[in-house]
C-alpha positions as CSV (number, residue, x, y, z in Angstrom):
1,M,-8.5,-27.7,20.2
2,K,-4.6,-26.5,19.6
3,T,-3.7,-24.7,16.5
4,I,-3.2,-26.7,13.5
5,L,-0.3,-25.1,11.0
6,N,0.7,-27.7,8.5
7,I,4.5,-27.2,7.7
8,V,6.1,-29.7,5.4
9,F,10.0,-29.8,5.8
10,N,12.5,-30.5,2.9
11,M,15.7,-32.3,2.6
12,K,17.5,-29.6,4.3
13,G,15.4,-29.5,7.3
14,L,13.9,-26.3,6.3
15,P,10.1,-25.4,6.4
16,V,8.7,-25.0,3.1
17,F,6.2,-22.6,4.5
18,N,9.3,-20.2,5.3
19,Q,10.8,-21.1,1.7
20,L,7.4,-19.8,0.5
21,L,7.9,-16.6,2.1
22,V,11.4,-16.2,0.9
23,G,10.6,-16.8,-2.8
24,G,8.0,-14.5,-4.6
25,L,4.4,-15.5,-4.5
26,S,1.8,-14.4,-7.1
27,A,-1.0,-12.4,-6.1
28,S,-3.3,-15.6,-6.6
29,T,-1.2,-17.9,-4.3
30,L,-2.6,-18.4,-0.8
31,V,-1.1,-19.3,2.1
32,V,-3.5,-20.8,4.7
33,F,-3.3,-20.4,8.4
34,L,-5.8,-22.4,10.4
35,A,-6.6,-21.2,13.9
36,C,-8.9,-23.9,15.3
37,G,-10.8,-23.7,18.4
38,D,-14.0,-24.8,20.0
39,N,-15.8,-21.6,18.9
40,A,-13.7,-20.4,16.2
41,G,-15.3,-17.9,13.7
42,A,-18.6,-18.1,15.8
43,G,-20.2,-15.4,17.8
44,G,-21.0,-15.5,21.5
45,E,-18.9,-14.3,24.5
46,G,-15.7,-13.6,22.8
47,G,-16.2,-16.5,20.3
48,G,-14.7,-19.0,22.9
49,S,-11.6,-16.4,23.6
50,G,-12.5,-15.7,27.1
51,L,-13.2,-12.2,26.3
52,T,-16.6,-10.6,26.0
53,N,-18.3,-9.3,23.0
54,A,-18.1,-6.0,24.6
55,Q,-14.5,-6.0,25.0
56,L,-14.2,-7.1,21.0
57,Q,-16.5,-4.4,20.1
58,H,-14.9,-1.6,21.7
59,V,-11.6,-2.6,19.5
60,V,-13.9,-2.9,16.5
61,D,-15.6,0.8,17.0
62,N,-12.2,2.1,17.8
63,Y,-10.8,0.9,14.6
64,A,-13.9,2.0,12.4
65,E,-13.4,5.4,13.8
66,N,-9.8,5.5,13.1
67,V,-10.4,4.1,9.5
68,Y,-12.7,7.2,8.7
69,A,-10.5,9.6,10.5
70,H,-7.6,8.2,8.3
71,Y,-9.3,8.5,5.2
72,A,-10.3,11.9,5.9
73,L,-6.8,12.9,6.2
74,V,-5.7,11.2,3.0
75,V,-8.5,13.1,1.2
76,E,-7.5,16.1,2.7
77,Q,-3.7,15.9,1.6
78,A,-5.0,14.7,-1.9
79,K,-7.0,17.7,-2.5
80,A,-3.9,19.9,-1.5
81,L,-2.1,17.8,-4.3
82,E,-4.8,18.7,-6.6
83,I,-4.4,22.3,-5.8
84,A,-0.5,22.0,-6.3
85,V,-1.0,19.9,-9.8
86,D,-3.7,22.5,-11.0
87,A,-1.2,25.3,-10.2
88,F,1.8,23.8,-11.9
89,V,-0.2,23.0,-15.0
90,D,-1.7,26.5,-15.2
91,S,1.7,28.3,-14.8
92,P,4.7,25.4,-15.1
93,S,8.0,26.5,-13.5
94,L,10.5,25.3,-11.2
95,E,8.6,26.4,-8.1
96,T,5.1,25.1,-9.2
97,H,6.8,21.8,-10.3
98,Q,8.5,21.4,-6.9
99,A,5.5,22.4,-4.9
100,A,3.6,19.6,-6.9
101,K,6.1,17.0,-6.2
102,D,6.2,18.1,-2.4
103,A,2.2,17.8,-2.2
104,W,2.7,14.1,-3.8
105,N,5.4,13.3,-1.3
106,E,3.0,14.9,1.8
107,V,0.0,12.6,1.0
108,R,2.0,9.3,0.3
109,P,2.8,8.4,4.0
110,A,-0.7,9.0,5.1
111,Y,-2.1,6.8,2.3
112,L,0.7,4.1,2.7
113,Q,-0.3,3.8,6.6
114,S,-3.5,3.2,5.3
115,E,-3.3,0.1,3.4
116,V,-3.5,-2.1,6.5
117,Y,-7.3,-1.5,5.8
118,R,-7.2,-3.5,2.5
119,F,-7.2,-7.0,1.8
120,Y,-10.7,-8.4,3.3
121,N,-12.7,-7.2,0.4
122,G,-13.7,-3.9,1.8
123,P,-14.7,-0.7,0.3
124,I,-11.0,-0.1,-1.0
125,D,-10.5,-3.6,-2.7
126,N,-13.9,-4.9,-3.1
127,E,-13.5,-7.2,-6.4
128,E,-16.4,-5.7,-7.9
129,T,-16.4,-1.8,-7.0
130,G,-13.0,-1.2,-5.1
131,P,-10.8,1.3,-6.6
132,E,-7.6,0.4,-5.2
133,G,-6.3,-0.3,-8.7
134,R,-6.9,2.9,-9.9
135,I,-5.5,4.3,-6.5
136,N,-2.2,2.8,-6.1
137,G,-1.7,0.3,-8.8
138,W,1.8,-0.7,-9.7
139,P,4.2,-1.6,-11.7
140,L,3.5,0.8,-14.4
141,D,4.5,0.5,-17.9
142,E,5.4,4.1,-18.5
143,N,4.7,4.1,-22.0
144,Y,1.2,3.5,-21.8
145,I,0.7,7.0,-20.5
146,D,3.6,8.9,-22.0
147,Y,6.9,9.3,-24.1
148,V,10.1,7.4,-22.6
149,E,13.4,7.1,-23.5
150,G,13.7,5.8,-27.2
151,S,10.1,6.4,-28.0
152,E,9.2,9.8,-28.0
153,T,5.4,9.3,-29.4
154,A,4.5,6.6,-26.9
155,G,1.3,6.8,-24.9
156,I,-2.2,8.2,-24.5
157,I,-0.7,11.5,-24.3
158,N,1.0,11.5,-27.7
159,D,-1.9,9.8,-29.4
160,P,-4.5,12.4,-30.1
161,A,-6.1,10.3,-32.8
162,G,-6.8,7.3,-30.7
163,Y,-7.6,9.4,-27.7
164,P,-9.2,12.6,-28.8
165,Q,-10.4,13.7,-25.4
166,I,-8.4,13.0,-22.3
167,T,-10.9,12.9,-19.5
168,Q,-11.4,11.1,-16.1
169,A,-13.7,8.7,-17.7
170,L,-11.1,7.8,-20.3
171,I,-8.6,7.4,-17.8
172,S,-10.5,5.1,-15.7
173,D,-11.4,3.1,-18.7
174,A,-7.8,2.7,-19.9
175,N,-6.7,1.5,-16.5
176,E,-5.6,-2.1,-16.9
177,A,-7.5,-2.2,-20.3
178,V,-4.2,-4.0,-21.8
179,N,-3.0,-6.0,-19.0
180,E,-2.2,-5.5,-15.3
181,K,0.7,-3.2,-16.0
182,S,-1.2,-1.0,-18.5
183,L,-1.9,1.6,-15.6
184,S,-3.3,4.7,-16.4
185,A,-4.5,6.1,-13.3
186,G,-3.3,6.5,-9.3
187,F,-0.3,7.9,-7.4
188,H,1.9,6.3,-9.5
189,A,0.8,7.5,-12.6
190,I,0.8,11.2,-11.1
191,E,4.3,10.3,-10.0
192,F,5.8,9.3,-13.4
193,L,4.0,12.4,-14.9
194,L,5.7,14.7,-12.3
195,W,9.1,13.0,-12.3
196,G,9.6,11.0,-15.4
197,Q,11.7,8.0,-15.7
198,D,14.5,7.5,-13.2
199,L,17.5,6.9,-15.8
200,N,20.2,8.3,-13.6
201,A,23.3,6.4,-12.6
202,L,23.7,8.7,-9.4
203,P,22.0,7.1,-6.1
204,T,20.9,10.8,-5.2
205,D,19.1,11.4,-8.4
206,A,15.2,10.3,-8.9
207,G,13.7,10.8,-12.3
208,L,14.6,14.6,-13.6
209,R,11.6,15.3,-15.8
210,S,11.5,19.0,-16.8
211,Y,8.5,21.4,-16.1
212,T,9.4,22.4,-19.8
213,D,7.5,19.1,-20.7
214,Y,4.3,21.3,-19.9
215,L,5.3,24.5,-22.0
216,P,4.3,25.2,-25.3
217,A,7.3,25.2,-27.7
218,A,6.9,29.1,-28.4
219,E,7.6,29.1,-24.4
220,G,10.6,27.0,-24.3
221,G,8.8,23.6,-24.3
222,T,10.9,20.4,-25.0
223,S,8.5,17.8,-25.6
224,A,5.3,17.2,-27.8
225,N,1.8,17.6,-26.9
226,P,2.4,19.8,-23.4
227,E,-1.3,20.7,-23.5
228,R,-2.6,17.0,-23.5
229,R,0.3,16.2,-20.8
230,G,-1.2,18.8,-18.5
231,T,-4.7,17.9,-19.2
232,Y,-3.9,14.4,-18.4
233,L,-1.9,15.2,-15.0
234,K,-5.0,17.5,-13.8
235,E,-7.6,14.7,-14.7
236,V,-5.7,11.9,-13.2
237,T,-5.2,13.7,-9.8
238,A,-8.9,14.7,-9.9
239,L,-9.8,11.1,-10.4
240,L,-7.5,10.3,-7.5
241,V,-9.2,12.5,-5.4
242,L,-12.7,11.2,-6.2
243,D,-11.8,7.5,-5.7
244,L,-10.5,8.4,-2.2
245,E,-13.6,10.3,-1.2
246,S,-15.5,7.1,-2.2
247,V,-13.7,5.0,0.2
248,M,-13.8,7.5,2.8
249,S,-17.7,8.0,2.3
250,A,-18.0,3.9,2.7
251,W,-16.6,4.6,6.5
252,E,-18.7,7.7,7.4
253,P,-20.2,7.4,10.9
254,G,-23.9,7.5,11.1
255,A,-24.8,6.1,7.7
256,E,-26.1,3.0,6.0
257,N,-22.8,1.8,4.5
258,Y,-19.9,-0.4,4.8
259,R,-19.0,1.0,8.3
260,S,-22.5,-0.1,9.7
261,E,-22.2,-3.3,8.5
262,F,-18.6,-4.0,9.5
263,K,-19.6,-3.1,13.0
264,I,-22.4,-5.6,13.4
265,D,-20.4,-8.8,14.0
266,A,-17.4,-7.8,16.2
267,K,-15.7,-11.3,15.8
268,T,-15.9,-11.3,11.9
269,A,-14.6,-7.5,12.1
270,L,-11.6,-8.9,14.0
271,Q,-11.1,-11.4,11.6
272,K,-10.9,-8.8,8.8
273,I,-8.7,-6.5,11.0
274,L,-6.0,-9.1,11.6
275,T,-6.4,-10.5,7.9
276,G,-5.5,-6.9,6.9
277,M,-2.4,-7.0,8.8
278,G,-1.0,-10.3,8.0
279,S,-1.8,-9.9,4.4
280,L,-0.1,-6.8,4.1
281,A,3.0,-7.9,6.4
282,G,3.7,-11.0,4.6
283,G,1.9,-11.0,1.0
284,E,2.0,-7.7,-0.1
285,L,4.9,-5.8,1.6
286,R,7.2,-8.8,2.0
287,N,6.6,-10.8,-1.2
288,E,5.3,-8.3,-3.7
289,R,6.9,-5.1,-3.0
290,M,10.5,-6.3,-1.4
291,N,10.9,-9.7,-2.6
292,N,10.1,-9.2,-6.3
293,A,12.5,-6.4,-6.8
294,F,15.3,-8.1,-4.7
295,Q,14.9,-11.4,-6.5
296,E,14.9,-9.6,-10.2
297,R,17.4,-6.8,-9.0
298,D,15.2,-4.7,-11.2
299,Q,14.2,-0.9,-10.4
300,E,11.0,-1.3,-12.6
301,E,9.9,-3.7,-9.7
302,E,10.4,-1.2,-6.9
303,H,7.1,0.3,-5.5
304,S,8.0,4.1,-6.2
305,C,10.5,4.1,-8.8
306,F,10.3,7.4,-10.3
307,S,10.4,9.5,-7.3
308,D,13.0,7.2,-5.3
309,T,10.6,7.3,-2.3
310,T,10.0,3.4,-2.3
311,H,11.8,3.6,1.3
312,V,9.0,6.0,2.7
313,D,6.5,3.4,1.2
314,H,7.9,0.2,2.9
315,A,8.4,2.0,6.5
316,N,5.0,3.6,6.6
317,D,3.2,0.5,5.4
318,A,4.7,-1.4,8.5
319,I,3.7,1.9,10.7
320,G,0.2,1.2,9.8
321,I,0.3,-2.3,11.0
322,E,1.4,-1.3,14.1
323,N,-1.1,1.5,14.6
324,V,-3.9,-0.9,14.1
325,Y,-2.6,-3.3,16.4
326,L,-2.0,-0.6,19.1
327,G,-5.4,1.2,18.2
328,H,-3.5,4.3,17.4
329,F,-4.3,7.1,15.0
330,G,-2.5,10.4,14.9
331,G,-2.5,11.6,18.6
332,S,-5.6,9.4,19.3
333,D,-4.9,6.1,21.5
334,G,-8.0,4.2,21.8
335,P,-8.6,0.4,22.4
336,G,-6.6,-2.0,20.3
337,L,-6.1,-5.5,19.6
338,D,-3.1,-5.3,22.1
339,E,-5.5,-4.8,25.1
340,L,-7.4,-8.1,24.1
341,V,-4.2,-10.1,23.8
342,A,-2.8,-9.0,26.8
343,Q,-5.7,-10.4,28.7
344,V,-5.5,-13.7,27.1
345,D,-1.6,-14.1,26.5
346,P,0.5,-11.3,28.0
347,Q,3.6,-12.7,26.8
348,L,2.2,-13.0,23.0
349,D,1.4,-9.4,23.4
350,E,4.8,-8.5,24.3
351,R,6.2,-10.6,21.4
352,M,3.9,-9.0,18.7
353,K,5.0,-5.6,20.1
354,A,8.7,-6.5,20.0
355,D,8.2,-8.0,16.2
356,L,6.4,-4.7,15.4
357,T,9.3,-2.6,16.4
358,A,11.6,-5.1,14.8
359,A,10.0,-4.9,11.5
360,I,10.0,-1.0,11.3
361,S,13.4,-0.8,12.5
362,A,14.5,-3.2,9.9
363,I,13.0,-1.5,7.2
364,K,14.4,1.8,8.0
365,A,17.9,0.3,8.1
366,I,17.6,-0.4,4.4
367,P,20.1,2.2,2.6
368,T,18.5,4.5,0.3
369,P,17.5,4.8,-2.5
370,F,16.0,1.1,-2.8
371,D,16.8,0.7,-6.3
372,Q,20.4,1.0,-5.4
373,A,20.3,-1.2,-2.4
374,I,18.8,-4.5,-4.3
375,N,22.0,-4.3,-6.0
376,D,24.5,-3.8,-3.3
377,D,26.1,-7.0,-2.5
378,A,28.7,-5.8,0.0
379,P,28.7,-7.4,3.3
380,G,26.5,-5.5,5.5
381,G,25.0,-3.8,2.5
382,G,21.6,-3.1,1.0
383,R,20.9,-6.9,0.0
384,E,21.4,-8.3,3.5
385,K,19.3,-5.3,5.2
386,I,16.5,-6.1,2.8
387,Q,16.5,-9.8,3.5
388,A,16.9,-9.1,7.4
389,A,13.5,-6.3,6.8
390,M,12.0,-9.5,4.8
391,D,12.9,-12.0,7.8
392,A,11.4,-9.6,10.3
393,L,8.3,-9.3,8.3
394,Q,7.8,-13.1,8.3
395,Q,8.3,-13.4,11.8
396,L,5.8,-10.5,12.2
397,T,3.4,-12.5,9.8
398,E,3.7,-15.5,11.8
399,T,3.3,-13.6,15.0
400,T,-0.1,-12.2,13.6
401,V,-1.3,-15.7,13.0
402,D,-0.6,-16.4,16.7
403,V,-2.7,-13.5,17.8
404,A,-5.5,-14.6,15.6
405,T,-5.4,-18.1,17.3
406,A,-5.0,-16.5,20.6
407,L,-8.5,-14.6,19.9
408,N,-9.6,-17.9,18.4
409,I,-10.0,-16.6,15.0
410,T,-9.2,-17.9,11.5
411,I,-7.5,-16.0,9.2
412,N,-6.5,-16.7,5.6
413,L,-3.5,-14.9,4.4
414,E,-2.5,-14.3,0.6
């Protein structure tokens, strides 16, 4: 049977599907692609794709191995961040502060490239147990954690009566306790505590929080509750490491865990892999992280707004999608989806590779920092480059659906 994709055209002749991608989609909005075939979603010899189960299994096995190795790297770098944070809090100075920020910047690319392993109710974002909301939740209401401009007593840190003891349990329980923006944990909480608000008009400046925020007044401190601030930064970083370790353990080889279940049915596993790729490209990266800020022209909507490293986030998310398609991680090059697609439809494989390259190139072409680009209306400027990147991601999403169809797989993309 042929692929069925329900596209409704408006009065201008533009597909409503494309308009949905151009506009912002809420997290609850589903764009459903149906890839229908004689054996779609079924097992058997390649589930009707003409490929053998052994061929599918090789790709799934390599994916699982890469996921574990990838999370192991993220954990290693997060532990280096924890060491740097502890050293900074124990001895605040320009040097230790910069070292902590450098360590945060070091772990981010690896983590962002791992986000393609999301969106299929796996260990990272299981609806009941997944820690993703404590790891990389955003956007963040800064005054939920600490002082902000115009409110010097805001936040958990400055409320010893309401929060006498700052612990990992407290930070975990407080995360999203009020609403989805009341984030107390994760990379962006650490980012805020290291950089502070980005209140600078100069495009070269990110947040300029001083290390003196962590010094007592007698030693030149400039803000209230420096000891509680230091405790918070240490505890939230330690919690991040624990959450990342829990995800890594779920993919550990040779154990009865999520990985062992994931590999049982290769066809279902490939469905999850493709869902992660398509959901990251279209729903998360294009719509949530780029289009929301683009439409609102609001710095608060950008992903890493305190450090001004949003461009790093976007590029590495796309690189993660490419790595999965090609079966890459680090220096390893194992069997990827490309090998399956090349056997079923060589032209589609070339198109997918070209779309991946185009999306990454378009993202890298966006002027930095991103919070300046969203308001750059000049011809050939930031907004045009952002729109071009979003268009490239839309094309990549559609081609991912074509890849699923070629493999006789059904995927539902958020």
